[in-house]
Predicted model as a PDB file, atoms N, CA, C, CB and O in Angstrom, pLDDT in the B-factor column:
MODEL        1                                                                  
ATOM      1  N   MET A   1      44.600  36.196 113.555  1.00 45.00           N  
ATOM      2  CA  MET A   1      43.473  36.819 115.172  1.00 45.00           C  
ATOM      3  C   MET A   1      44.243  37.157 115.866  1.00 45.00           C  
ATOM      4  CB  MET A   1      42.483  35.809 116.218  1.00 45.00           C  
ATOM      5  O   MET A   1      45.086  36.302 116.139  1.00 45.00           O  
ATOM      6  N   GLU A   2      44.395  38.480 116.503  1.00 53.00           N  
ATOM      7  CA  GLU A   2      45.199  39.209 117.834  1.00 53.00           C  
ATOM      8  C   GLU A   2      44.262  38.922 118.703  1.00 53.00           C  
ATOM      9  CB  GLU A   2      45.572  40.912 117.856  1.00 53.00           C  
ATOM     10  O   GLU A   2      43.157  38.380 118.735  1.00 53.00           O  
ATOM     11  N   ASN A   3      45.113  39.506 119.492  1.00 56.00           N  
ATOM     12  CA  ASN A   3      45.016  38.692 121.559  1.00 56.00           C  
ATOM     13  C   ASN A   3      44.606  40.052 122.070  1.00 56.00           C  
ATOM     14  CB  ASN A   3      47.062  37.960 122.728  1.00 56.00           C  
ATOM     15  O   ASN A   3      45.499  40.833 122.400  1.00 56.00           O  
ATOM     16  N   HIS A   4      43.205  40.445 122.175  1.00 57.00           N  
ATOM     17  CA  HIS A   4      43.115  41.128 123.143  1.00 57.00           C  
ATOM     18  C   HIS A   4      42.798  41.462 124.540  1.00 57.00           C  
ATOM     19  CB  HIS A   4      42.868  41.440 122.829  1.00 57.00           C  
ATOM     20  O   HIS A   4      42.152  42.411 124.984  1.00 57.00           O  
ATOM     21  N   LEU A   5      43.382  40.492 125.140  1.00 61.00           N  
ATOM     22  CA  LEU A   5      43.396  39.831 126.739  1.00 61.00           C  
ATOM     23  C   LEU A   5      43.865  40.716 126.940  1.00 61.00           C  
ATOM     24  CB  LEU A   5      44.051  38.542 127.351  1.00 61.00           C  
ATOM     25  O   LEU A   5      43.586  41.251 128.013  1.00 61.00           O  
ATOM     26  N   ASP A   6      44.970  41.465 125.912  1.00 72.00           N  
ATOM     27  CA  ASP A   6      45.665  42.513 127.251  1.00 72.00           C  
ATOM     28  C   ASP A   6      45.082  43.583 127.243  1.00 72.00           C  
ATOM     29  CB  ASP A   6      47.216  42.981 127.225  1.00 72.00           C  
ATOM     30  O   ASP A   6      45.433  44.468 128.024  1.00 72.00           O  
ATOM     31  N   ASN A   7      43.770  43.815 126.123  1.00 89.00           N  
ATOM     32  CA  ASN A   7      43.209  44.962 126.628  1.00 89.00           C  
ATOM     33  C   ASN A   7      41.468  45.279 127.052  1.00 89.00           C  
ATOM     34  CB  ASN A   7      43.641  45.817 125.626  1.00 89.00           C  
ATOM     35  O   ASN A   7      40.441  45.879 126.737  1.00 89.00           O  
ATOM     36  N   ILE A   8      42.051  44.431 127.923  1.00 94.00           N  
ATOM     37  CA  ILE A   8      41.006  44.055 128.840  1.00 94.00           C  
ATOM     38  C   ILE A   8      40.621  45.218 130.309  1.00 94.00           C  
ATOM     39  CB  ILE A   8      41.564  42.524 129.359  1.00 94.00           C  
ATOM     40  O   ILE A   8      41.207  45.081 131.383  1.00 94.00           O  
ATOM     41  N   LEU A   9      40.061  45.791 130.184  1.00 96.00           N  
ATOM     42  CA  LEU A   9      39.328  46.166 131.349  1.00 96.00           C  
ATOM     43  C   LEU A   9      38.299  46.252 131.708  1.00 96.00           C  
ATOM     44  CB  LEU A   9      39.447  46.878 131.628  1.00 96.00           C  
ATOM     45  O   LEU A   9      37.364  46.900 131.239  1.00 96.00           O  
ATOM     46  N   VAL A  10      38.401  44.986 133.428  1.00 97.00           N  
ATOM     47  CA  VAL A  10      37.242  44.795 134.355  1.00 97.00           C  
ATOM     48  C   VAL A  10      36.666  46.152 135.760  1.00 97.00           C  
ATOM     49  CB  VAL A  10      37.784  43.315 135.103  1.00 97.00           C  
ATOM     50  O   VAL A  10      37.432  46.771 136.499  1.00 97.00           O  
ATOM     51  N   PHE A  11      35.206  46.249 135.726  1.00 98.00           N  
ATOM     52  CA  PHE A  11      35.471  46.630 136.496  1.00 98.00           C  
ATOM     53  C   PHE A  11      33.143  45.983 137.347  1.00 98.00           C  
ATOM     54  CB  PHE A  11      36.400  48.372 136.057  1.00 98.00           C  
ATOM     55  O   PHE A  11      32.119  45.312 137.213  1.00 98.00           O  
ATOM     56  N   ALA A  12      33.832  46.869 138.010  1.00 98.00           N  
ATOM     57  CA  ALA A  12      32.400  46.473 139.084  1.00 98.00           C  
ATOM     58  C   ALA A  12      31.433  48.083 139.054  1.00 98.00           C  
ATOM     59  CB  ALA A  12      33.111  46.008 141.278  1.00 98.00           C  
ATOM     60  O   ALA A  12      31.862  49.218 138.847  1.00 98.00           O  
ATOM     61  N   THR A  13      30.383  47.742 139.270  1.00 98.00           N  
ATOM     62  CA  THR A  13      29.174  48.322 138.317  1.00 98.00           C  
ATOM     63  C   THR A  13      28.108  48.387 139.900  1.00 98.00           C  
ATOM     64  CB  THR A  13      28.492  46.910 136.605  1.00 98.00           C  
ATOM     65  O   THR A  13      28.233  47.799 140.974  1.00 98.00           O  
ATOM     66  N   ASN A  14      26.503  49.949 139.113  1.00 98.00           N  
ATOM     67  CA  ASN A  14      25.596  49.088 140.031  1.00 98.00           C  
ATOM     68  C   ASN A  14      24.991  48.533 138.269  1.00 98.00           C  
ATOM     69  CB  ASN A  14      24.226  50.155 141.516  1.00 98.00           C  
ATOM     70  O   ASN A  14      25.801  47.885 137.606  1.00 98.00           O  
ATOM     71  N   ILE A  15      24.533  48.634 138.065  1.00 97.00           N  
ATOM     72  CA  ILE A  15      24.132  48.659 136.349  1.00 97.00           C  
ATOM     73  C   ILE A  15      23.820  46.861 136.304  1.00 97.00           C  
ATOM     74  CB  ILE A  15      25.873  49.344 134.973  1.00 97.00           C  
ATOM     75  O   ILE A  15      24.633  46.059 135.844  1.00 97.00           O  
ATOM     76  N   LYS A  16      22.656  46.535 136.806  1.00 96.00           N  
ATOM     77  CA  LYS A  16      21.563  45.819 137.208  1.00 96.00           C  
ATOM     78  C   LYS A  16      20.486  45.832 136.162  1.00 96.00           C  
ATOM     79  CB  LYS A  16      21.091  46.322 138.460  1.00 96.00           C  
ATOM     80  O   LYS A  16      20.590  45.235 135.090  1.00 96.00           O  
ATOM     81  N   THR A  17      19.782  46.315 136.410  1.00 96.00           N  
ATOM     82  CA  THR A  17      18.500  46.029 135.249  1.00 96.00           C  
ATOM     83  C   THR A  17      19.165  46.314 133.429  1.00 96.00           C  
ATOM     84  CB  THR A  17      16.916  47.523 135.675  1.00 96.00           C  
ATOM     85  O   THR A  17      20.339  46.595 133.186  1.00 96.00           O  
ATOM     86  N   GLU A  18      18.032  46.142 132.337  1.00 95.00           N  
ATOM     87  CA  GLU A  18      18.005  45.923 131.631  1.00 95.00           C  
ATOM     88  C   GLU A  18      18.077  46.573 131.600  1.00 95.00           C  
ATOM     89  CB  GLU A  18      17.680  45.477 131.248  1.00 95.00           C  
ATOM     90  O   GLU A  18      19.243  46.956 131.499  1.00 95.00           O  
ATOM     91  N   LYS A  19      16.975  47.648 131.639  1.00 96.00           N  
ATOM     92  CA  LYS A  19      16.905  49.368 131.730  1.00 96.00           C  
ATOM     93  C   LYS A  19      18.717  50.019 131.967  1.00 96.00           C  
ATOM     94  CB  LYS A  19      15.683  49.886 133.497  1.00 96.00           C  
ATOM     95  O   LYS A  19      19.250  50.746 131.129  1.00 96.00           O  
ATOM     96  N   ASP A  20      19.143  49.736 132.759  1.00 96.00           N  
ATOM     97  CA  ASP A  20      20.081  50.301 133.205  1.00 96.00           C  
ATOM     98  C   ASP A  20      21.475  49.785 132.196  1.00 96.00           C  
ATOM     99  CB  ASP A  20      20.058  49.986 134.746  1.00 96.00           C  
ATOM    100  O   ASP A  20      22.477  50.284 131.684  1.00 96.00           O  
ATOM    101  N   LYS A  21      21.012  48.890 132.271  1.00 97.00           N  
ATOM    102  CA  LYS A  21      22.444  48.154 130.811  1.00 97.00           C  
ATOM    103  C   LYS A  21      21.635  49.190 129.431  1.00 97.00           C  
ATOM    104  CB  LYS A  21      22.222  45.336 130.212  1.00 97.00           C  
ATOM    105  O   LYS A  21      22.268  49.645 128.478  1.00 97.00           O  
ATOM    106  N   GLN A  22      20.553  49.323 129.595  1.00 96.00           N  
ATOM    107  CA  GLN A  22      20.286  50.205 127.510  1.00 96.00           C  
ATOM    108  C   GLN A  22      21.203  50.800 127.786  1.00 96.00           C  
ATOM    109  CB  GLN A  22      18.775  51.456 126.739  1.00 96.00           C  
ATOM    110  O   GLN A  22      22.370  50.553 127.482  1.00 96.00           O  
ATOM    111  N   LYS A  23      20.636  51.985 128.630  1.00 94.00           N  
ATOM    112  CA  LYS A  23      21.064  53.267 128.467  1.00 94.00           C  
ATOM    113  C   LYS A  23      21.792  53.336 128.474  1.00 94.00           C  
ATOM    114  CB  LYS A  23      20.902  54.029 128.898  1.00 94.00           C  
ATOM    115  O   LYS A  23      21.959  54.483 128.059  1.00 94.00           O  
ATOM    116  N   VAL A  24      23.657  52.517 128.858  1.00 96.00           N  
ATOM    117  CA  VAL A  24      24.818  52.409 128.879  1.00 96.00           C  
ATOM    118  C   VAL A  24      25.396  51.998 127.543  1.00 96.00           C  
ATOM    119  CB  VAL A  24      25.076  51.659 129.855  1.00 96.00           C  
ATOM    120  O   VAL A  24      26.245  52.584 126.871  1.00 96.00           O  
ATOM    121  N   SER A  25      24.648  50.671 127.258  1.00 95.00           N  
ATOM    122  CA  SER A  25      24.172  50.194 126.215  1.00 95.00           C  
ATOM    123  C   SER A  25      25.263  51.254 124.820  1.00 95.00           C  
ATOM    124  CB  SER A  25      22.279  50.401 126.368  1.00 95.00           C  
ATOM    125  O   SER A  25      26.334  51.109 124.229  1.00 95.00           O  
ATOM    126  N   ASN A  26      23.617  52.746 124.896  1.00 92.00           N  
ATOM    127  CA  ASN A  26      24.198  52.639 123.851  1.00 92.00           C  
ATOM    128  C   ASN A  26      25.272  53.589 123.761  1.00 92.00           C  
ATOM    129  CB  ASN A  26      23.364  52.687 122.917  1.00 92.00           C  
ATOM    130  O   ASN A  26      25.646  53.854 122.619  1.00 92.00           O  
ATOM    131  N   ILE A  27      26.215  54.522 125.338  1.00 93.00           N  
ATOM    132  CA  ILE A  27      27.346  55.020 125.253  1.00 93.00           C  
ATOM    133  C   ILE A  27      28.910  54.268 124.733  1.00 93.00           C  
ATOM    134  CB  ILE A  27      27.331  55.444 126.434  1.00 93.00           C  
ATOM    135  O   ILE A  27      29.983  54.738 124.355  1.00 93.00           O  
ATOM    136  N   LEU A  28      28.571  53.369 124.869  1.00 97.00           N  
ATOM    137  CA  LEU A  28      29.361  52.273 124.973  1.00 97.00           C  
ATOM    138  C   LEU A  28      29.703  51.547 122.795  1.00 97.00           C  
ATOM    139  CB  LEU A  28      28.190  51.020 126.327  1.00 97.00           C  
ATOM    140  O   LEU A  28      30.635  51.498 121.993  1.00 97.00           O  
ATOM    141  N   ASP A  29      28.241  51.174 122.857  1.00 96.00           N  
ATOM    142  CA  ASP A  29      28.166  50.702 121.531  1.00 96.00           C  
ATOM    143  C   ASP A  29      28.891  52.067 120.362  1.00 96.00           C  
ATOM    144  CB  ASP A  29      26.356  50.308 121.271  1.00 96.00           C  
ATOM    145  O   ASP A  29      29.867  52.091 119.612  1.00 96.00           O  
ATOM    146  N   GLU A  30      28.144  52.759 120.612  1.00 94.00           N  
ATOM    147  CA  GLU A  30      28.400  54.502 119.708  1.00 94.00           C  
ATOM    148  C   GLU A  30      30.153  54.251 120.015  1.00 94.00           C  
ATOM    149  CB  GLU A  30      27.418  56.597 120.848  1.00 94.00           C  
ATOM    150  O   GLU A  30      30.720  54.028 118.946  1.00 94.00           O  
ATOM    151  N   HIS A  31      31.170  54.236 121.284  1.00 95.00           N  
ATOM    152  CA  HIS A  31      32.642  54.808 121.327  1.00 95.00           C  
ATOM    153  C   HIS A  31      32.956  53.332 120.526  1.00 95.00           C  
ATOM    154  CB  HIS A  31      33.537  55.234 123.155  1.00 95.00           C  
ATOM    155  O   HIS A  31      32.561  52.168 120.573  1.00 95.00           O  
ATOM    156  N   SER A  32      34.414  54.572 119.379  1.00 95.00           N  
ATOM    157  CA  SER A  32      34.955  53.921 118.334  1.00 95.00           C  
ATOM    158  C   SER A  32      35.905  53.311 118.840  1.00 95.00           C  
ATOM    159  CB  SER A  32      35.311  54.618 117.298  1.00 95.00           C  
ATOM    160  O   SER A  32      36.261  52.368 118.133  1.00 95.00           O  
ATOM    161  N   GLU A  33      36.719  53.487 120.147  1.00 96.00           N  
ATOM    162  CA  GLU A  33      37.499  53.217 120.865  1.00 96.00           C  
ATOM    163  C   GLU A  33      37.249  51.278 121.977  1.00 96.00           C  
ATOM    164  CB  GLU A  33      37.440  54.723 121.593  1.00 96.00           C  
ATOM    165  O   GLU A  33      38.126  50.558 122.454  1.00 96.00           O  
ATOM    166  N   ILE A  34      36.079  51.143 121.976  1.00 96.00           N  
ATOM    167  CA  ILE A  34      35.646  50.438 123.350  1.00 96.00           C  
ATOM    168  C   ILE A  34      35.290  48.974 121.679  1.00 96.00           C  
ATOM    169  CB  ILE A  34      33.735  51.535 124.810  1.00 96.00           C  
ATOM    170  O   ILE A  34      34.321  48.983 120.920  1.00 96.00           O  
ATOM    171  N   LEU A  35      36.718  47.776 121.675  1.00 95.00           N  
ATOM    172  CA  LEU A  35      35.938  46.845 120.935  1.00 95.00           C  
ATOM    173  C   LEU A  35      35.267  46.079 121.321  1.00 95.00           C  
ATOM    174  CB  LEU A  35      36.398  46.266 120.321  1.00 95.00           C  
ATOM    175  O   LEU A  35      34.968  45.523 120.264  1.00 95.00           O  
ATOM    176  N   GLN A  36      34.500  45.319 122.427  1.00 96.00           N  
ATOM    177  CA  GLN A  36      33.980  44.874 122.343  1.00 96.00           C  
ATOM    178  C   GLN A  36      33.404  45.101 123.601  1.00 96.00           C  
ATOM    179  CB  GLN A  36      34.311  44.089 121.832  1.00 96.00           C  
ATOM    180  O   GLN A  36      34.119  45.756 124.359  1.00 96.00           O  
ATOM    181  N   TRP A  37      32.184  44.703 124.095  1.00 97.00           N  
ATOM    182  CA  TRP A  37      31.908  45.220 125.914  1.00 97.00           C  
ATOM    183  C   TRP A  37      30.876  44.278 126.622  1.00 97.00           C  
ATOM    184  CB  TRP A  37      31.098  47.004 126.103  1.00 97.00           C  
ATOM    185  O   TRP A  37      30.621  43.359 125.843  1.00 97.00           O  
ATOM    186  N   ASN A  38      30.464  44.201 127.318  1.00 97.00           N  
ATOM    187  CA  ASN A  38      29.387  43.172 128.134  1.00 97.00           C  
ATOM    188  C   ASN A  38      29.653  43.722 130.088  1.00 97.00           C  
ATOM    189  CB  ASN A  38      30.065  40.937 127.727  1.00 97.00           C  
ATOM    190  O   ASN A  38      30.589  44.351 130.581  1.00 97.00           O  
ATOM    191  N   ILE A  39      28.264  43.088 130.816  1.00 97.00           N  
ATOM    192  CA  ILE A  39      28.548  43.147 131.481  1.00 97.00           C  
ATOM    193  C   ILE A  39      27.224  41.774 132.459  1.00 97.00           C  
ATOM    194  CB  ILE A  39      28.861  44.597 131.512  1.00 97.00           C  
ATOM    195  O   ILE A  39      26.090  41.395 132.165  1.00 97.00           O  
ATOM    196  N   ASP A  40      27.673  41.615 133.017  1.00 97.00           N  
ATOM    197  CA  ASP A  40      27.324  39.867 134.182  1.00 97.00           C  
ATOM    198  C   ASP A  40      26.858  40.550 134.979  1.00 97.00           C  
ATOM    199  CB  ASP A  40      28.653  38.660 135.026  1.00 97.00           C  
ATOM    200  O   ASP A  40      27.437  41.458 135.576  1.00 97.00           O  
ATOM    201  N   GLN A  41      25.455  40.119 135.133  1.00 95.00           N  
ATOM    202  CA  GLN A  41      24.670  41.560 135.796  1.00 95.00           C  
ATOM    203  C   GLN A  41      23.732  39.542 136.529  1.00 95.00           C  
ATOM    204  CB  GLN A  41      23.337  43.496 134.066  1.00 95.00           C  
ATOM    205  O   GLN A  41      22.565  39.344 136.868  1.00 95.00           O  
ATOM    206  N   GLU A  42      24.371  39.005 136.504  1.00 95.00           N  
ATOM    207  CA  GLU A  42      24.053  37.998 137.322  1.00 95.00           C  
ATOM    208  C   GLU A  42      25.307  37.989 138.178  1.00 95.00           C  
ATOM    209  CB  GLU A  42      23.693  36.674 136.587  1.00 95.00           C  
ATOM    210  O   GLU A  42      25.215  37.301 139.194  1.00 95.00           O  
ATOM    211  N   ASP A  43      26.249  38.499 138.011  1.00 96.00           N  
ATOM    212  CA  ASP A  43      27.040  38.878 139.682  1.00 96.00           C  
ATOM    213  C   ASP A  43      26.939  39.682 140.097  1.00 96.00           C  
ATOM    214  CB  ASP A  43      28.236  38.949 140.013  1.00 96.00           C  
ATOM    215  O   ASP A  43      26.454  40.760 139.753  1.00 96.00           O  
ATOM    216  N   ILE A  44      27.611  39.143 141.383  1.00 96.00           N  
ATOM    217  CA  ILE A  44      26.560  40.867 142.179  1.00 96.00           C  
ATOM    218  C   ILE A  44      27.780  41.528 142.114  1.00 96.00           C  
ATOM    219  CB  ILE A  44      25.675  40.963 144.298  1.00 96.00           C  
ATOM    220  O   ILE A  44      27.766  42.012 143.245  1.00 96.00           O  
ATOM    221  N   ASP A  45      28.907  41.937 141.586  1.00 97.00           N  
ATOM    222  CA  ASP A  45      29.689  43.184 141.257  1.00 97.00           C  
ATOM    223  C   ASP A  45      28.843  44.131 139.869  1.00 97.00           C  
ATOM    224  CB  ASP A  45      31.418  42.585 140.774  1.00 97.00           C  
ATOM    225  O   ASP A  45      28.890  45.224 139.303  1.00 97.00           O  
ATOM    226  N   CYS A  46      28.001  42.663 139.842  1.00 98.00           N  
ATOM    227  CA  CYS A  46      27.150  43.906 138.209  1.00 98.00           C  
ATOM    228  C   CYS A  46      28.716  43.926 136.998  1.00 98.00           C  
ATOM    229  CB  CYS A  46      26.678  46.691 139.081  1.00 98.00           C  
ATOM    230  O   CYS A  46      29.184  45.003 136.628  1.00 98.00           O  
ATOM    231  N   VAL A  47      29.286  42.637 136.567  1.00 98.00           N  
ATOM    232  CA  VAL A  47      31.180  42.792 136.453  1.00 98.00           C  
ATOM    233  C   VAL A  47      30.806  43.414 134.716  1.00 98.00           C  
ATOM    234  CB  VAL A  47      32.575  40.602 136.607  1.00 98.00           C  
ATOM    235  O   VAL A  47      29.872  43.185 133.948  1.00 98.00           O  
ATOM    236  N   LEU A  48      32.039  44.273 134.615  1.00 98.00           N  
ATOM    237  CA  LEU A  48      31.510  45.575 132.894  1.00 98.00           C  
ATOM    238  C   LEU A  48      33.139  44.716 132.467  1.00 98.00           C  
ATOM    239  CB  LEU A  48      31.514  48.545 133.118  1.00 98.00           C  
ATOM    240  O   LEU A  48      33.818  43.952 133.153  1.00 98.00           O  
ATOM    241  N   ARG A  49      33.370  45.289 130.931  1.00 97.00           N  
ATOM    242  CA  ARG A  49      34.044  44.273 130.890  1.00 97.00           C  
ATOM    243  C   ARG A  49      34.216  44.698 129.260  1.00 97.00           C  
ATOM    244  CB  ARG A  49      33.358  42.830 131.479  1.00 97.00           C  
ATOM    245  O   ARG A  49      33.426  44.407 128.362  1.00 97.00           O  
ATOM    246  N   ILE A  50      36.228  45.931 129.061  1.00 97.00           N  
ATOM    247  CA  ILE A  50      35.715  46.651 128.596  1.00 97.00           C  
ATOM    248  C   ILE A  50      36.919  45.657 127.185  1.00 97.00           C  
ATOM    249  CB  ILE A  50      35.634  48.345 129.304  1.00 97.00           C  
ATOM    250  O   ILE A  50      37.919  45.461 127.875  1.00 97.00           O  
ATOM    251  N   VAL A  51      37.120  45.274 126.307  1.00 96.00           N  
ATOM    252  CA  VAL A  51      38.355  45.398 125.088  1.00 96.00           C  
ATOM    253  C   VAL A  51      38.472  47.200 124.312  1.00 96.00           C  
ATOM    254  CB  VAL A  51      37.769  44.019 123.528  1.00 96.00           C  
ATOM    255  O   VAL A  51      37.763  47.851 123.544  1.00 96.00           O  
ATOM    256  N   SER A  52      39.658  47.416 124.980  1.00 95.00           N  
ATOM    257  CA  SER A  52      39.816  48.270 124.233  1.00 95.00           C  
ATOM    258  C   SER A  52      41.498  49.197 124.456  1.00 95.00           C  
ATOM    259  CB  SER A  52      38.481  49.008 124.440  1.00 95.00           C  
ATOM    260  O   SER A  52      41.832  49.715 125.522  1.00 95.00           O  
ATOM    261  N   LYS A  53      42.351  49.209 123.169  1.00 93.00           N  
ATOM    262  CA  LYS A  53      43.804  49.869 123.463  1.00 93.00           C  
ATOM    263  C   LYS A  53      44.090  50.709 123.193  1.00 93.00           C  
ATOM    264  CB  LYS A  53      44.722  49.512 123.175  1.00 93.00           C  
ATOM    265  O   LYS A  53      45.082  50.900 122.489  1.00 93.00           O  
ATOM    266  N   THR A  54      43.398  51.517 123.604  1.00 94.00           N  
ATOM    267  CA  THR A  54      43.242  53.690 123.483  1.00 94.00           C  
ATOM    268  C   THR A  54      43.088  53.530 125.147  1.00 94.00           C  
ATOM    269  CB  THR A  54      41.140  54.848 122.305  1.00 94.00           C  
ATOM    270  O   THR A  54      43.960  53.793 125.975  1.00 94.00           O  
ATOM    271  N   LEU A  55      41.733  53.026 125.407  1.00 95.00           N  
ATOM    272  CA  LEU A  55      40.488  53.599 126.669  1.00 95.00           C  
ATOM    273  C   LEU A  55      41.824  53.398 128.004  1.00 95.00           C  
ATOM    274  CB  LEU A  55      38.464  52.083 126.965  1.00 95.00           C  
ATOM    275  O   LEU A  55      42.498  52.389 128.208  1.00 95.00           O  
ATOM    276  N   SER A  56      41.873  54.648 128.704  1.00 95.00           N  
ATOM    277  CA  SER A  56      42.370  53.887 130.113  1.00 95.00           C  
ATOM    278  C   SER A  56      41.317  54.210 130.802  1.00 95.00           C  
ATOM    279  CB  SER A  56      43.793  54.343 130.914  1.00 95.00           C  
ATOM    280  O   SER A  56      40.483  54.976 130.319  1.00 95.00           O  
ATOM    281  N   GLU A  57      41.135  53.521 132.429  1.00 96.00           N  
ATOM    282  CA  GLU A  57      40.445  52.174 133.105  1.00 96.00           C  
ATOM    283  C   GLU A  57      39.527  54.256 133.972  1.00 96.00           C  
ATOM    284  CB  GLU A  57      42.050  50.296 134.578  1.00 96.00           C  
ATOM    285  O   GLU A  57      38.405  54.558 134.379  1.00 96.00           O  
ATOM    286  N   GLU A  58      40.886  55.050 133.818  1.00 97.00           N  
ATOM    287  CA  GLU A  58      39.691  56.678 134.508  1.00 97.00           C  
ATOM    288  C   GLU A  58      38.894  56.530 133.029  1.00 97.00           C  
ATOM    289  CB  GLU A  58      40.787  59.033 134.840  1.00 97.00           C  
ATOM    290  O   GLU A  58      39.959  56.128 132.560  1.00 97.00           O  
ATOM    291  N   GLN A  59      38.311  56.505 132.287  1.00 97.00           N  
ATOM    292  CA  GLN A  59      37.961  57.208 131.095  1.00 97.00           C  
ATOM    293  C   GLN A  59      36.846  56.969 130.879  1.00 97.00           C  
ATOM    294  CB  GLN A  59      38.620  57.006 130.029  1.00 97.00           C  
ATOM    295  O   GLN A  59      36.068  57.923 130.873  1.00 97.00           O  
ATOM    296  N   ILE A  60      36.220  55.325 130.564  1.00 97.00           N  
ATOM    297  CA  ILE A  60      35.600  54.311 131.354  1.00 97.00           C  
ATOM    298  C   ILE A  60      34.536  54.614 132.567  1.00 97.00           C  
ATOM    299  CB  ILE A  60      36.681  53.622 131.885  1.00 97.00           C  
ATOM    300  O   ILE A  60      33.341  54.667 132.857  1.00 97.00           O  
ATOM    301  N   ILE A  61      35.362  54.713 132.869  1.00 97.00           N  
ATOM    302  CA  ILE A  61      34.822  55.169 135.095  1.00 97.00           C  
ATOM    303  C   ILE A  61      34.487  56.951 134.398  1.00 97.00           C  
ATOM    304  CB  ILE A  61      37.194  55.118 137.209  1.00 97.00           C  
ATOM    305  O   ILE A  61      33.787  57.477 135.264  1.00 97.00           O  
ATOM    306  N   GLN A  62      34.579  57.369 133.931  1.00 97.00           N  
ATOM    307  CA  GLN A  62      34.287  58.855 133.507  1.00 97.00           C  
ATOM    308  C   GLN A  62      32.801  58.825 133.034  1.00 97.00           C  
ATOM    309  CB  GLN A  62      35.341  59.429 132.230  1.00 97.00           C  
ATOM    310  O   GLN A  62      31.897  59.249 133.754  1.00 97.00           O  
ATOM    311  N   LEU A  63      32.520  58.133 131.380  1.00 95.00           N  
ATOM    312  CA  LEU A  63      31.529  57.626 130.609  1.00 95.00           C  
ATOM    313  C   LEU A  63      30.386  56.459 131.562  1.00 95.00           C  
ATOM    314  CB  LEU A  63      32.391  56.904 129.320  1.00 95.00           C  
ATOM    315  O   LEU A  63      29.321  55.897 131.306  1.00 95.00           O  
ATOM    316  N   ILE A  64      31.060  56.500 132.411  1.00 97.00           N  
ATOM    317  CA  ILE A  64      30.124  55.509 133.259  1.00 97.00           C  
ATOM    318  C   ILE A  64      29.175  56.649 133.987  1.00 97.00           C  
ATOM    319  CB  ILE A  64      31.090  54.402 134.517  1.00 97.00           C  
ATOM    320  O   ILE A  64      28.154  57.332 133.917  1.00 97.00           O  
ATOM    321  N   ASP A  65      30.189  56.340 134.638  1.00 96.00           N  
ATOM    322  CA  ASP A  65      29.981  57.949 136.093  1.00 96.00           C  
ATOM    323  C   ASP A  65      29.265  59.210 134.880  1.00 96.00           C  
ATOM    324  CB  ASP A  65      32.455  58.935 137.056  1.00 96.00           C  
ATOM    325  O   ASP A  65      28.488  60.005 135.408  1.00 96.00           O  
ATOM    326  N   HIS A  66      29.421  59.326 133.884  1.00 95.00           N  
ATOM    327  CA  HIS A  66      28.455  60.554 132.887  1.00 95.00           C  
ATOM    328  C   HIS A  66      26.745  59.314 133.403  1.00 95.00           C  
ATOM    329  CB  HIS A  66      29.182  60.638 130.122  1.00 95.00           C  
ATOM    330  O   HIS A  66      25.740  59.804 133.918  1.00 95.00           O  
ATOM    331  N   GLU A  67      26.827  58.439 133.216  1.00 94.00           N  
ATOM    332  CA  GLU A  67      25.360  57.980 133.389  1.00 94.00           C  
ATOM    333  C   GLU A  67      24.554  57.783 134.514  1.00 94.00           C  
ATOM    334  CB  GLU A  67      25.243  56.946 132.926  1.00 94.00           C  
ATOM    335  O   GLU A  67      23.335  57.700 134.662  1.00 94.00           O  
ATOM    336  N   ASN A  68      25.861  57.706 135.552  1.00 96.00           N  
ATOM    337  CA  ASN A  68      25.588  58.347 137.001  1.00 96.00           C  
ATOM    338  C   ASN A  68      24.856  56.717 137.368  1.00 96.00           C  
ATOM    339  CB  ASN A  68      24.315  60.152 137.092  1.00 96.00           C  
ATOM    340  O   ASN A  68      23.892  56.455 138.087  1.00 96.00           O  
ATOM    341  N   PHE A  69      25.825  55.725 136.489  1.00 97.00           N  
ATOM    342  CA  PHE A  69      26.190  54.884 137.476  1.00 97.00           C  
ATOM    343  C   PHE A  69      27.229  54.142 138.675  1.00 97.00           C  
ATOM    344  CB  PHE A  69      25.996  54.467 137.037  1.00 97.00           C  
ATOM    345  O   PHE A  69      27.854  55.059 139.207  1.00 97.00           O  
ATOM    346  N   GLN A  70      27.512  53.179 139.109  1.00 97.00           N  
ATOM    347  CA  GLN A  70      29.138  53.199 139.857  1.00 97.00           C  
ATOM    348  C   GLN A  70      29.966  52.293 139.136  1.00 97.00           C  
ATOM    349  CB  GLN A  70      29.227  52.657 141.539  1.00 97.00           C  
ATOM    350  O   GLN A  70      29.710  51.167 138.712  1.00 97.00           O  
ATOM    351  N   CYS A  71      31.079  53.027 139.065  1.00 97.00           N  
ATOM    352  CA  CYS A  71      31.791  51.890 138.324  1.00 97.00           C  
ATOM    353  C   CYS A  71      33.262  51.795 139.470  1.00 97.00           C  
ATOM    354  CB  CYS A  71      32.200  52.405 136.349  1.00 97.00           C  
ATOM    355  O   CYS A  71      33.198  52.687 140.317  1.00 97.00           O  
ATOM    356  N   ILE A  72      33.968  51.285 139.549  1.00 97.00           N  
ATOM    357  CA  ILE A  72      35.154  50.283 140.370  1.00 97.00           C  
ATOM    358  C   ILE A  72      36.277  49.850 139.538  1.00 97.00           C  
ATOM    359  CB  ILE A  72      34.528  48.836 140.932  1.00 97.00           C  
ATOM    360  O   ILE A  72      36.040  48.974 138.707  1.00 97.00           O  
ATOM    361  N   THR A  73      37.081  50.170 139.599  1.00 97.00           N  
ATOM    362  CA  THR A  73      37.951  48.736 138.686  1.00 97.00           C  
ATOM    363  C   THR A  73      38.317  47.639 139.536  1.00 97.00           C  
ATOM    364  CB  THR A  73      39.542  49.141 137.959  1.00 97.00           C  
ATOM    365  O   THR A  73      38.764  47.507 140.675  1.00 97.00           O  
ATOM    366  N   LEU A  74      37.978  46.916 138.607  1.00 94.00           N  
ATOM    367  CA  LEU A  74      38.337  45.362 139.614  1.00 94.00           C  
ATOM    368  C   LEU A  74      40.079  44.731 139.247  1.00 94.00           C  
ATOM    369  CB  LEU A  74      36.898  43.721 138.940  1.00 94.00           C  
ATOM    370  O   LEU A  74      40.495  44.383 138.143  1.00 94.00           O  
ATOM    371  N   GLU A  75      40.781  44.742 140.457  1.00 80.00           N  
ATOM    372  CA  GLU A  75      41.429  44.103 140.630  1.00 80.00           C  
ATOM    373  C   GLU A  75      41.461  42.393 139.923  1.00 80.00           C  
ATOM    374  CB  GLU A  75      41.343  44.393 141.745  1.00 80.00           C  
ATOM    375  O   GLU A  75      42.371  41.619 140.220  1.00 80.00           O  
TER     376      GLU A  75                                                      
ENDMDL                                                                          
END                                                                             
C-alpha cells in the first residue's frame, strides 16, 4: 500500500451545505487525477482535503473557484 500522506492538499472553503457539497462532488469525483477527497463541514473553515499525486494547489483552487466557491490553501 502506497503512502498518500505526501500528496494531501488542504484548503479552507465556504462549502457549507449538502447542496454546496453536491455541486463540487461531481467535479471532484469525475476528475481522474483526484484519488480521494473529503470536506469537513463541521469545521469552521469547511476544510477540503484532496489526495492527488499530480494536481497543484492552484489547479484545485481553480476547480473550486469555477463552481463559485472560495478555496484558500491551509498551511
